[in-house]
C-alpha positions as CSV (number, residue, x, y, z in Angstrom):
1,M,-4.0,-36.0,-2.1
2,R,-5.0,-32.7,0.7
3,K,-8.3,-31.2,1.2
4,L,-8.2,-27.7,0.3
5,S,-10.4,-24.6,1.8
6,L,-10.8,-21.4,0.2
7,I,-9.0,-18.2,1.9
8,Q,-9.5,-15.9,-0.7
9,I,-9.9,-15.1,-4.0
10,L,-7.8,-12.5,-5.8
11,E,-8.6,-12.4,-9.8
12,Y,-12.0,-13.4,-11.1
13,Y,-12.8,-12.9,-14.3
14,D,-15.9,-15.8,-15.4
15,V,-14.0,-18.3,-12.1
16,P,-10.9,-17.9,-10.5
17,Q,-8.1,-16.5,-11.8
18,I,-5.9,-16.3,-8.5
19,L,-6.7,-17.9,-5.4
20,T,-5.4,-18.6,-2.0
21,A,-6.4,-21.6,-0.1
22,A,-4.7,-23.7,2.5
23,D,-4.8,-27.1,4.1
24,V,-5.9,-28.7,7.7
25,T,-2.4,-27.6,8.9
26,G,-2.3,-24.1,7.6
27,T,0.0,-24.0,5.1
28,R,-1.1,-21.6,2.5
29,Y,-1.0,-22.3,-1.5
30,L,-1.1,-19.4,-4.2
31,C,-3.1,-20.8,-6.9
32,T,-3.2,-19.7,-10.9
33,L,-5.7,-21.5,-13.3
34,F,-3.9,-22.5,-16.1
35,E,-6.9,-25.1,-17.9
36,K,-10.2,-26.1,-17.6
37,T,-11.1,-29.5,-17.7
38,S,-14.7,-31.7,-18.2
39,E,-14.6,-31.9,-14.0
40,G,-13.8,-28.2,-13.1
41,Y,-10.2,-26.3,-13.1
42,D,-6.8,-27.5,-12.8
43,Y,-4.5,-24.7,-11.0
44,L,-0.4,-24.6,-10.3
45,G,-0.3,-24.3,-6.6
46,V,2.7,-23.0,-5.1
47,Q,3.2,-24.0,-1.0
48,I,3.4,-20.1,0.0
49,S,4.8,-18.6,3.8
50,E,2.6,-15.8,5.0
51,P,5.5,-13.3,4.8
52,R,6.4,-14.0,0.6
53,L,1.9,-14.2,0.6
54,M,1.9,-10.5,1.4
55,A,5.0,-9.4,-0.9
56,F,2.7,-10.9,-3.9
57,V,-0.5,-9.7,-2.7
58,G,1.2,-6.0,-1.8
59,G,2.5,-5.9,-5.5
60,Q,5.9,-6.7,-4.4
61,L,6.5,-10.1,-5.8
62,D,6.0,-11.4,-9.8
63,L,3.4,-14.4,-9.4
64,R,5.8,-16.3,-12.5
65,D,9.0,-16.0,-9.8
66,A,6.7,-17.3,-6.8
67,Y,6.5,-20.6,-9.1
68,L,9.6,-21.1,-10.4
69,H,11.6,-19.8,-7.1
70,P,9.0,-21.7,-4.3
71,E,10.6,-21.2,-1.0
72,V,11.6,-25.1,-0.1
73,D,11.5,-28.0,-2.6
74,N,8.8,-30.1,-3.3
75,A,6.1,-27.3,-2.9
76,L,4.6,-27.4,-6.6
77,Y,1.2,-29.0,-6.6
78,L,-1.6,-29.5,-9.3
79,V,-4.6,-28.3,-7.4
80,E,-7.9,-29.0,-8.8
81,A,-11.3,-27.7,-8.1
82,S,-14.4,-29.6,-9.1
83,R,-17.8,-29.6,-7.3
84,E,-16.9,-26.5,-4.9
85,Q,-13.9,-28.4,-3.5
86,L,-10.2,-27.7,-3.7
87,T,-8.2,-30.8,-3.8
88,A,-4.4,-30.5,-4.0
89,K,-4.2,-33.8,-5.6
90,T,-0.5,-34.4,-7.3
91,L,2.9,-33.4,-6.0
92,L,5.1,-31.9,-9.4
93,E,8.2,-32.2,-10.2
94,P,10.0,-28.6,-11.2
95,S,10.6,-30.3,-14.7
96,A,6.8,-31.3,-14.9
97,V,5.8,-27.7,-14.6
98,T,5.2,-26.6,-18.9
99,D,5.2,-23.0,-19.6
100,S,2.0,-22.9,-20.6
101,M,0.9,-23.6,-17.0
102,L,3.1,-21.0,-15.8
103,P,1.5,-16.9,-15.9
104,E,3.6,-14.5,-17.8
105,Q,6.6,-13.0,-16.8
106,G,5.7,-9.5,-15.1
107,Y,2.8,-9.8,-13.4
108,Y,2.5,-8.2,-10.1
109,Y,-0.8,-8.1,-8.3
110,D,-2.7,-4.6,-7.6
111,P,-4.1,-4.9,-4.6
112,S,-6.6,-2.1,-5.0
113,D,-8.4,-4.6,-7.2
114,I,-9.5,-6.3,-4.0
115,Q,-9.5,-3.0,-2.7
116,E,-12.5,-1.9,-5.3
117,N,-14.5,-4.4,-5.1
118,A,-14.3,-5.4,-1.0
119,E,-14.8,-1.3,0.6
120,S,-18.3,-2.8,1.8
121,E,-17.1,-6.2,3.1
122,M,-14.3,-4.4,4.8
123,D,-13.4,-4.4,9.2
124,T,-12.4,-1.2,10.4
125,Y,-9.8,-1.5,13.6
126,Q,-8.5,1.1,15.4
127,L,-4.9,0.5,16.8
128,K,-3.3,2.2,19.8
129,V,0.4,1.9,19.0
130,P,3.1,3.4,21.5
131,A,5.3,5.9,19.7
132,H,8.2,4.1,20.6
133,D,7.0,1.2,18.6
134,R,6.8,3.6,15.3
135,A,9.4,1.5,13.3
136,T,7.8,-1.4,14.1
137,F,4.3,-0.4,13.4
138,S,5.6,0.9,9.8
139,T,7.6,-2.4,9.2
140,L,4.2,-4.1,9.4
141,M,1.9,-1.4,7.3
142,S,4.5,-2.1,4.8
143,R,4.7,-5.9,4.5
144,M,0.8,-5.5,4.9
145,G,0.6,-3.8,1.5
146,W,-1.0,-0.3,0.8
147,I,-4.5,-1.3,2.4
148,A,-2.7,-0.2,5.3
149,S,-1.3,2.9,3.5
150,S,-3.8,5.5,4.4
151,L,-2.7,4.5,8.6
152,K,0.7,5.6,8.2
153,K,-0.4,9.6,8.0
154,N,-2.4,9.2,10.6
155,L,0.4,8.0,12.4
156,G,1.0,11.2,13.9
157,K,-2.3,11.6,15.2
158,I,-2.4,8.2,17.0
159,A,0.5,8.3,18.5
160,S,0.2,11.7,19.9
161,L,-3.3,10.6,21.8
Protein backbone atom coordinates (compact mmCIF):
# COMPACT_ATOMS: atom_id res chain seq x y z
CA MET A 1 0.00 0.00 0.00
CA ARG A 2 1.42 3.37 -1.06
CA LYS A 3 0.06 6.71 0.07
CA LEU A 4 -0.15 9.14 -2.84
CA SER A 5 -0.27 12.92 -2.93
CA LEU A 6 -2.46 14.63 -5.48
CA ILE A 7 -0.45 16.68 -7.96
CA GLN A 8 -3.06 17.84 -10.46
CA ILE A 9 -6.60 17.13 -11.59
CA LEU A 10 -6.56 17.02 -15.39
CA GLU A 11 -10.22 16.21 -16.08
CA TYR A 12 -13.09 16.93 -13.72
CA TYR A 13 -16.74 16.03 -14.20
CA ASP A 14 -18.64 15.82 -10.88
CA VAL A 15 -15.51 14.14 -9.46
CA PRO A 16 -11.91 13.97 -10.70
CA GLN A 17 -11.86 11.75 -13.80
CA ILE A 18 -8.13 11.94 -14.65
CA LEU A 19 -5.48 13.02 -12.18
CA THR A 20 -1.78 12.83 -11.47
CA ALA A 21 -0.29 11.86 -8.14
CA ALA A 22 3.09 11.01 -6.61
CA ASP A 23 4.30 8.74 -3.83
CA VAL A 24 6.88 9.69 -1.18
CA THR A 25 9.77 8.72 -3.47
CA GLY A 26 8.53 11.05 -6.22
CA THR A 27 7.26 8.33 -8.54
CA ARG A 28 4.45 9.79 -10.61
CA TYR A 29 1.14 8.08 -11.35
CA LEU A 30 -1.43 8.84 -14.02
CA CYS A 31 -4.85 7.78 -12.71
CA THR A 32 -8.16 7.37 -14.52
CA LEU A 33 -11.49 6.86 -12.74
CA PHE A 34 -13.25 3.62 -13.59
CA GLU A 35 -15.63 2.88 -10.69
CA LYS A 36 -17.49 4.46 -7.79
CA THR A 37 -17.57 2.32 -4.64
CA SER A 38 -19.35 2.66 -1.31
CA GLU A 39 -16.09 3.89 0.27
CA GLY A 40 -15.00 6.24 -2.51
CA TYR A 41 -13.64 5.94 -6.04
CA ASP A 42 -11.39 3.45 -7.80
CA TYR A 43 -8.82 4.60 -10.34
CA LEU A 44 -6.55 2.66 -12.63
CA GLY A 45 -3.09 4.06 -12.00
CA VAL A 46 0.09 3.64 -13.99
CA GLN A 47 3.58 4.65 -12.96
CA ILE A 48 4.77 7.16 -15.50
CA SER A 49 7.95 9.11 -16.15
CA GLU A 50 7.95 12.88 -16.40
CA PRO A 51 8.67 12.93 -20.18
CA ARG A 52 5.85 10.47 -20.89
CA LEU A 53 3.47 12.37 -18.62
CA MET A 54 4.36 15.57 -20.48
CA ALA A 55 3.66 13.78 -23.77
CA PHE A 56 0.18 12.91 -22.47
CA VAL A 57 -0.49 16.40 -21.10
CA GLY A 58 0.79 17.86 -24.38
CA GLY A 59 -1.78 15.83 -26.32
CA GLN A 60 0.79 13.50 -27.91
CA LEU A 61 0.02 10.22 -26.09
CA ASP A 62 -3.22 8.24 -26.21
CA LEU A 63 -4.46 7.65 -22.64
CA ARG A 64 -5.30 4.00 -23.30
CA ASP A 65 -1.80 3.39 -24.68
CA ALA A 66 -0.30 4.75 -21.45
CA TYR A 67 -1.97 1.83 -19.65
CA LEU A 68 -1.60 -0.89 -22.27
CA HIS A 69 2.09 -0.15 -22.85
CA PRO A 70 3.60 1.03 -19.55
CA GLU A 71 7.28 1.97 -19.49
CA VAL A 72 8.20 -0.70 -16.94
CA ASP A 73 6.81 -4.04 -15.79
CA ASN A 74 4.61 -4.04 -12.67
CA ALA A 75 3.51 -0.44 -13.26
CA LEU A 76 -0.30 -0.80 -12.94
CA TYR A 77 -2.10 -0.15 -9.64
CA LEU A 78 -5.58 -0.03 -8.22
CA VAL A 79 -5.70 3.46 -6.71
CA GLU A 80 -8.43 4.16 -4.18
CA ALA A 81 -9.68 7.61 -3.28
CA SER A 82 -11.58 7.75 -0.02
CA ARG A 83 -11.90 10.34 2.71
CA GLU A 84 -9.71 12.78 0.76
CA GLN A 85 -6.86 10.26 0.67
CA LEU A 86 -5.28 8.55 -2.35
CA THR A 87 -3.75 5.13 -1.90
CA ALA A 88 -2.13 2.79 -4.44
CA LYS A 89 -3.55 -0.38 -2.95
CA THR A 90 -2.98 -3.29 -5.27
CA LEU A 91 -0.36 -4.02 -7.89
CA LEU A 92 -2.29 -5.33 -10.88
CA GLU A 93 -1.14 -7.93 -13.36
CA PRO A 94 -1.87 -6.84 -16.95
CA SER A 95 -4.22 -9.83 -17.28
CA ALA A 96 -6.26 -8.53 -14.31
CA VAL A 97 -7.04 -5.24 -16.06
CA THR A 98 -10.44 -5.51 -17.69
CA ASP A 99 -11.63 -3.50 -20.67
CA SER A 100 -14.11 -1.66 -18.41
CA MET A 101 -11.19 -0.33 -16.35
CA LEU A 102 -9.42 1.11 -19.39
CA PRO A 103 -10.23 4.41 -21.07
CA GLU A 104 -11.48 4.35 -24.64
CA GLN A 105 -9.00 4.28 -27.51
CA GLY A 106 -8.29 7.64 -29.12
CA TYR A 107 -8.46 9.92 -26.06
CA TYR A 108 -5.78 12.60 -26.32
CA TYR A 109 -5.69 15.21 -23.59
CA ASP A 110 -6.44 18.75 -24.72
CA PRO A 111 -4.19 21.11 -22.74
CA SER A 112 -6.39 24.09 -23.65
CA ASP A 113 -8.95 22.85 -21.12
CA ILE A 114 -6.56 23.36 -18.24
CA GLN A 115 -5.36 26.66 -19.70
CA GLU A 116 -8.90 28.07 -19.85
CA ASN A 117 -9.86 26.90 -16.36
CA ALA A 118 -6.62 27.77 -14.56
CA GLU A 119 -5.68 31.08 -16.13
CA SER A 120 -6.01 32.97 -12.85
CA GLU A 121 -3.83 30.41 -11.04
CA MET A 122 -0.89 30.55 -13.47
CA ASP A 123 2.48 31.97 -12.62
CA THR A 124 4.47 33.94 -15.16
CA TYR A 125 8.20 33.42 -15.54
CA GLN A 126 10.67 35.26 -17.69
CA LEU A 127 13.53 33.21 -19.09
CA LYS A 128 16.71 34.61 -20.58
CA VAL A 129 17.94 32.14 -23.17
CA PRO A 130 21.30 32.61 -24.93
CA ALA A 131 20.84 32.77 -28.71
CA HIS A 132 23.02 29.67 -29.19
CA ASP A 133 20.57 27.62 -27.05
CA ARG A 134 17.53 28.09 -29.30
CA ALA A 135 17.39 24.41 -30.25
CA THR A 136 17.47 23.31 -26.61
CA PHE A 137 14.80 25.87 -25.75
CA SER A 138 12.59 24.73 -28.64
CA THR A 139 12.92 21.10 -27.50
CA LEU A 140 11.98 22.09 -23.96
CA MET A 141 8.92 23.98 -25.20
CA SER A 142 7.73 21.07 -27.33
CA ARG A 143 7.94 18.74 -24.33
CA MET A 144 5.93 21.19 -22.22
CA GLY A 145 3.09 21.31 -24.74
CA TRP A 146 1.37 24.27 -26.31
CA ILE A 147 1.21 26.28 -23.07
CA ALA A 148 4.77 27.40 -23.73
CA SER A 149 4.23 27.86 -27.47
CA SER A 150 3.41 31.55 -27.06
CA LEU A 151 6.99 31.98 -25.90
CA LYS A 152 8.24 30.60 -29.21
CA LYS A 153 6.74 33.56 -31.05
CA ASN A 154 8.79 35.92 -28.89
CA LEU A 155 11.96 33.83 -29.00
CA GLY A 156 13.55 36.05 -31.62
CA LYS A 157 12.73 39.13 -29.55
CA ILE A 158 14.07 37.55 -26.36
CA ALA A 159 17.24 36.27 -28.03
CA SER A 160 17.99 39.69 -29.49
CA LEU A 161 17.83 41.46 -26.10
